[in-house]
TORKOLGU-414947 format. One record per residue (C-alpha): x, y, z; residue in one letter. Coordinates in steps of 0.2 Angstrom, whole numbers, plus 5000, padded with zeros to 4 digits. Layout:
BEGIN
+------+------+------+--------+
|    u |    v |    w | residu |
+------+------+------+--------+
|    X |    Y |    Z |      A |
...
+------+------+------+--------+
***
This chain:
BEGIN
+------+------+------+--------+
|    u |    v |    w | residu |
+------+------+------+--------+
| 3722 | 4776 | 5135 |      M |
| 3716 | 4783 | 5120 |      E |
| 3703 | 4777 | 5107 |      F |
| 3701 | 4782 | 5089 |      D |
| 3685 | 4789 | 5088 |      L |
| 3687 | 4798 | 5073 |      T |
| 3689 | 4782 | 5064 |      A |
| 3674 | 4775 | 5075 |      A |
| 3664 | 4790 | 5066 |      K |
| 3669 | 4785 | 5050 |      D |
| 3665 | 4767 | 5053 |      A |
| 3647 | 4772 | 5059 |      G |
| 3644 | 4783 | 5043 |      E |
| 3651 | 4767 | 5032 |      A |
| 3638 | 4754 | 5040 |      T |
| 3628 | 4758 | 5024 |      V |
| 3639 | 4760 | 5007 |      I |
| 3636 | 4759 | 4988 |      E |
| 3646 | 4747 | 4979 |      S |
| 3648 | 4739 | 4961 |      S |
| 3653 | 4723 | 4952 |      T |
| 3672 | 4729 | 4953 |      E |
| 3669 | 4733 | 4972 |      G |
| 3659 | 4717 | 4976 |      F |
| 3675 | 4706 | 4980 |      M |
| 3683 | 4718 | 4993 |      A |
| 3665 | 4727 | 5000 |      D |
| 3656 | 4709 | 5002 |      V |
| 3666 | 4694 | 5001 |      I |
| 3682 | 4700 | 5009 |      D |
| 3672 | 4711 | 5021 |      A |
| 3661 | 4697 | 5028 |      S |
| 3676 | 4688 | 5037 |      A |
| 3673 | 4703 | 5049 |      E |
| 3655 | 4705 | 5052 |      R |
| 3640 | 4700 | 5041 |      P |
| 3636 | 4710 | 5026 |      I |
| 3619 | 4712 | 5019 |      I |
| 3618 | 4716 | 5000 |      V |
| 3602 | 4726 | 4993 |      D |
| 3600 | 4723 | 4974 |      F |
| 3589 | 4738 | 4969 |      W |
| 3585 | 4749 | 4955 |      A |
| 3579 | 4768 | 4954 |      P |
| 3563 | 4764 | 4945 |      W |
| 3558 | 4750 | 4958 |      C |
| 3543 | 4754 | 4969 |      G |
| 3546 | 4741 | 4982 |      P |
| 3564 | 4746 | 4984 |      C |
| 3558 | 4763 | 4989 |      K |
| 3549 | 4757 | 5002 |      Q |
| 3561 | 4743 | 5007 |      L |
| 3578 | 4753 | 5007 |      T |
| 3575 | 4766 | 5020 |      P |
| 3569 | 4754 | 5032 |      L |
| 3583 | 4742 | 5029 |      L |
| 3596 | 4757 | 5032 |      E |
| 3588 | 4761 | 5048 |      K |
| 3588 | 4745 | 5054 |      V |
| 3606 | 4741 | 5050 |      V |
| 3611 | 4759 | 5057 |      K |
| 3603 | 4754 | 5073 |      A |
| 3614 | 4739 | 5074 |      A |
| 3629 | 4751 | 5076 |      K |
| 3641 | 4743 | 5065 |      G |
| 3636 | 4725 | 5069 |      A |
| 3632 | 4722 | 5051 |      V |
| 3635 | 4733 | 5034 |      R |
| 3622 | 4737 | 5022 |      L |
| 3630 | 4737 | 5003 |      V |
| 3618 | 4743 | 4990 |      K |
| 3620 | 4737 | 4973 |      I |
| 3612 | 4746 | 4958 |      N |
| 3606 | 4731 | 4945 |      V |
| 3604 | 4744 | 4931 |      D |
| 3623 | 4749 | 4933 |      E |
| 3629 | 4731 | 4937 |      N |
| 3619 | 4719 | 4927 |      Q |
| 3633 | 4707 | 4925 |      E |
| 3635 | 4704 | 4943 |      L |
| 3615 | 4703 | 4944 |      A |
| 3616 | 4689 | 4932 |      R |
| 3630 | 4680 | 4940 |      Q |
| 3620 | 4681 | 4957 |      L |
| 3604 | 4675 | 4947 |      R |
| 3595 | 4691 | 4953 |      I |
| 3577 | 4687 | 4945 |      A |
| 3567 | 4701 | 4954 |      S |
| 3570 | 4717 | 4964 |      I |
| 3573 | 4720 | 4977 |      P |
| 3583 | 4705 | 4982 |      T |
| 3592 | 4705 | 4999 |      I |
| 3606 | 4693 | 5002 |      Y |
| 3616 | 4690 | 5018 |      A |
| 3635 | 4686 | 5017 |      F |
| 3645 | 4678 | 5031 |      K |
| 3663 | 4671 | 5029 |      D |
| 3662 | 4675 | 5010 |      G |
| 3647 | 4665 | 5007 |      R |
| 3628 | 4669 | 5005 |      P |
| 3618 | 4663 | 5021 |      V |
| 3602 | 4671 | 5019 |      D |
| 3591 | 4679 | 5005 |      V |
| 3574 | 4686 | 5004 |      F |
| 3564 | 4695 | 4989 |      Q |
| 3552 | 4710 | 4991 |      G |
| 3548 | 4723 | 5004 |      A |
| 3547 | 4717 | 5022 |      L |
| 3539 | 4727 | 5038 |      P |
| 3552 | 4734 | 5049 |      E |
| 3549 | 4720 | 5063 |      S |
| 3554 | 4707 | 5050 |      Q |
| 3569 | 4716 | 5044 |      L |
| 3576 | 4720 | 5062 |      K |
| 3573 | 4700 | 5066 |      A |
| 3583 | 4697 | 5049 |      F |
| 3598 | 4707 | 5057 |      V |
| 3596 | 4700 | 5074 |      D |
| 3599 | 4683 | 5067 |      R |
| 3613 | 4688 | 5056 |      L |
| 3622 | 4697 | 5073 |      V |
| 3618 | 4682 | 5083 |      K |
| 3626 | 4670 | 5069 |      S |
| 3641 | 4680 | 5069 |      F |
| 3643 | 4679 | 5089 |      G |
| 3634 | 4695 | 5093 |      G |
| 3639 | 4712 | 5092 |      A |
| 3656 | 4719 | 5096 |      K |
| 3657 | 4735 | 5106 |      P |
| 3659 | 4751 | 5095 |      S |
| 3675 | 4761 | 5100 |      P |
| 3663 | 4773 | 5109 |      V |
| 3657 | 4759 | 5120 |      E |
| 3674 | 4753 | 5123 |      A |
| 3680 | 4770 | 5128 |      A |
| 3665 | 4771 | 5141 |      L |
| 3669 | 4756 | 5147 |      A |
| 3686 | 4760 | 5149 |      A |
| 3682 | 4776 | 5158 |      A |
| 3670 | 4768 | 5171 |      A |
| 3685 | 4756 | 5174 |      E |
| 3697 | 4770 | 5177 |      A |
| 3686 | 4778 | 5188 |      L |
| 3683 | 4763 | 5198 |      E |
| 3702 | 4762 | 5201 |      A |
| 3703 | 4781 | 5206 |      D |
| 3710 | 4786 | 5190 |      D |
| 3700 | 4801 | 5189 |      W |
| 3710 | 4810 | 5177 |      G |
| 3712 | 4796 | 5165 |      G |
| 3692 | 4793 | 5165 |      G |
| 3690 | 4811 | 5163 |      A |
| 3701 | 4811 | 5147 |      A |
| 3691 | 4796 | 5140 |      L |
| 3674 | 4804 | 5144 |      Y |
| 3681 | 4820 | 5135 |      G |
| 3685 | 4810 | 5120 |      Q |
| 3668 | 4802 | 5118 |      V |
| 3659 | 4820 | 5119 |      L |
| 3672 | 4827 | 5107 |      A |
| 3665 | 4814 | 5095 |      R |
| 3646 | 4815 | 5101 |      E |
| 3642 | 4831 | 5110 |      P |
| 3629 | 4829 | 5122 |      G |
| 3631 | 4810 | 5125 |      H |
| 3622 | 4806 | 5140 |      V |
| 3632 | 4793 | 5148 |      K |
| 3649 | 4802 | 5144 |      A |
| 3642 | 4818 | 5151 |      S |
| 3637 | 4809 | 5168 |      A |
| 3654 | 4800 | 5168 |      G |
| 3663 | 4816 | 5165 |      L |
| 3653 | 4826 | 5180 |      A |
| 3657 | 4811 | 5191 |      R |
| 3675 | 4811 | 5187 |      A |
| 3676 | 4830 | 5192 |      Y |
| 3667 | 4825 | 5207 |      L |
| 3678 | 4812 | 5213 |      K |
| 3693 | 4824 | 5209 |      A |
| 3685 | 4837 | 5221 |      G |
| 3679 | 4849 | 5208 |      D |
| 3660 | 4851 | 5209 |      P |
| 3660 | 4866 | 5200 |      A |
| 3667 | 4858 | 5184 |      R |
| 3654 | 4844 | 5187 |      A |
| 3639 | 4857 | 5189 |      R |
| 3645 | 4866 | 5172 |      T |
| 3644 | 4849 | 5164 |      V |
| 3626 | 4844 | 5170 |      L |
| 3619 | 4861 | 5168 |      D |
| 3624 | 4859 | 5148 |      G |
| 3612 | 4845 | 5146 |      L |
| 3594 | 4848 | 5140 |      T |
| 3579 | 4839 | 5137 |      G |
| 3578 | 4821 | 5139 |      A |
| 3596 | 4821 | 5143 |      A |
| 3594 | 4830 | 5158 |      A |
| 3581 | 4820 | 5165 |      K |
| 3591 | 4804 | 5163 |      D |
| 3592 | 4791 | 5178 |      A |
| 3610 | 4791 | 5177 |      E |
| 3612 | 4811 | 5177 |      V |
| 3600 | 4813 | 5190 |      A |
| 3611 | 4799 | 5200 |      S |
| 3626 | 4812 | 5197 |      V |
| 3616 | 4827 | 5202 |      R |
| 3611 | 4819 | 5219 |      S |
| 3629 | 4817 | 5223 |      I |
| 3635 | 4835 | 5218 |      L |
| 3619 | 4840 | 5228 |      D |
| 3628 | 4831 | 5243 |      L |
| 3645 | 4838 | 5238 |      A |
| 3639 | 4855 | 5237 |      E |
| 3628 | 4856 | 5254 |      R |
| 3644 | 4848 | 5262 |      A |
| 3655 | 4861 | 5256 |      A |
| 3643 | 4875 | 5263 |      A |
| 3643 | 4865 | 5280 |      S |
| 3663 | 4865 | 5281 |      A |
| 3669 | 4875 | 5295 |      G |
| 3654 | 4873 | 5307 |      Q |
| 3661 | 4859 | 5317 |      H |
| 3664 | 4867 | 5334 |      A |
| 3645 | 4875 | 5335 |      G |
| 3638 | 4858 | 5329 |      L |
| 3646 | 4849 | 5341 |      E |
| 3642 | 4861 | 5355 |      S |
| 3624 | 4858 | 5351 |      R |
| 3626 | 4840 | 5352 |      L |
| 3635 | 4840 | 5369 |      L |
| 3620 | 4851 | 5375 |      A |
| 3607 | 4838 | 5368 |      S |
| 3611 | 4822 | 5360 |      A |
| 3594 | 4821 | 5351 |      D |
| 3597 | 4838 | 5342 |      D |
| 3594 | 4828 | 5325 |      H |
| 3597 | 4845 | 5315 |      A |
| 3614 | 4847 | 5323 |      A |
| 3619 | 4829 | 5321 |      R |
| 3614 | 4829 | 5301 |      Y |
| 3623 | 4845 | 5298 |      D |
| 3639 | 4839 | 5306 |      L |
| 3638 | 4824 | 5296 |      A |
| 3638 | 4835 | 5280 |      L |
| 3652 | 4844 | 5287 |      A |
| 3662 | 4830 | 5292 |      E |
| 3659 | 4822 | 5274 |      Y |
| 3664 | 4840 | 5267 |      G |
| 3680 | 4840 | 5277 |      A |
| 3686 | 4823 | 5270 |      G |
| 3681 | 4812 | 5283 |      R |
| 3667 | 4801 | 5276 |      P |
| 3669 | 4788 | 5289 |      E |
| 3664 | 4800 | 5303 |      T |
| 3650 | 4806 | 5292 |      A |
| 3642 | 4788 | 5290 |      I |
| 3643 | 4787 | 5309 |      D |
| 3634 | 4803 | 5312 |      H |
| 3621 | 4797 | 5301 |      L |
| 3619 | 4780 | 5307 |      L |
| 3618 | 4786 | 5324 |      E |
| 3604 | 4799 | 5318 |      L |
| 3595 | 4783 | 5310 |      F |
| 3596 | 4774 | 5325 |      R |
| 3589 | 4787 | 5336 |      R |
| 3575 | 4792 | 5324 |      D |
| 3574 | 4785 | 5307 |      R |
| 3559 | 4793 | 5302 |      R |
| 3566 | 4812 | 5306 |      W |
| 3564 | 4824 | 5292 |      N |
| 3557 | 4811 | 5279 |      D |
| 3569 | 4799 | 5283 |      E |
| 3584 | 4811 | 5280 |      S |
| 3598 | 4799 | 5288 |      A |
| 3594 | 4785 | 5276 |      R |
| 3592 | 4795 | 5261 |      K |
| 3609 | 4804 | 5263 |      E |
| 3618 | 4787 | 5269 |      L |
| 3613 | 4782 | 5252 |      L |
| 3619 | 4797 | 5242 |      K |
| 3636 | 4796 | 5252 |      L |
| 3637 | 4777 | 5247 |      F |
| 3634 | 4781 | 5230 |      E |
| 3647 | 4794 | 5231 |      A |
| 3661 | 4782 | 5238 |      L |
| 3657 | 4768 | 5226 |      G |
| 3650 | 4752 | 5228 |      P |
| 3666 | 4743 | 5231 |      K |
| 3672 | 4756 | 5243 |      N |
| 3675 | 4748 | 5260 |      E |
| 3667 | 4762 | 5270 |      L |
| 3651 | 4758 | 5258 |      T |
| 3652 | 4738 | 5261 |      V |
| 3653 | 4740 | 5280 |      T |
| 3640 | 4755 | 5280 |      G |
| 3628 | 4747 | 5270 |      R |
| 3630 | 4732 | 5282 |      R |
| 3626 | 4743 | 5297 |      R |
| 3611 | 4752 | 5289 |      L |
| 3603 | 4735 | 5286 |      S |
| 3606 | 4727 | 5303 |      A |
| 3598 | 4743 | 5309 |      M |
| 3583 | 4743 | 5297 |      M |
| 3578 | 4725 | 5300 |      F |
| 3582 | 4723 | 5319 |      K |
+------+------+------+--------+
***
């Protein structure tokens, strides 16, 4: 599935446009059938306009395409201003379905402008998802259906449009992990900086990546770890490492069994490592995976026994 994210970029930039008497029908009347249109009647010499317009542009852009702002310079479009009886500026009209549905004059604070825009969006049935949001939703659905390649491709489209997008970066790393490529997942996450690197969703994927890397490091140690457990069933470190080795070998069910047994024997061992690793493993498998569902049920039964 592909989304026209180039078009999405153009649409996002066009949430604020300038128009004229000649363009009013197309830019306002016709366009208001698709989404609310806010018309800002202003002039270069108008002091309150200089205060209002930047705030209005900020609030409209924050709505991410749910509304459009059309700016009309009254000095250059005096006939249109007369037709709409613009007596003072700034005058702000809101159009819906070809008709004016709201109006105010003068400068307003940002909070009131936001309330004005929110009312318009709500009256139009709410904001529709942007193409980027739709692509993210489709990518998440692809991962849920184990279509890792499709999910990675969609997240890649978003990142091509918006480099460093946090949700897309976390999703792409998650897709690589599900496809068994932790190195590429690490590359994606290590490319994030600042607040993005500390994002909760990114932290969640890092946790899963950490599990995958430690499991890979434990692979091939089964014989020695199993021998240690045969010698002492209370060798908690051996059982813990064996669980990681089983997960790294592609046997998550056995890994869950070992961690649950460790939790049953000593839930507080090593700062509750059994429970914490189980939660990471459940997240890696996904909430709807049968192993996750049954594993959570078994863990809960032990916790509240």
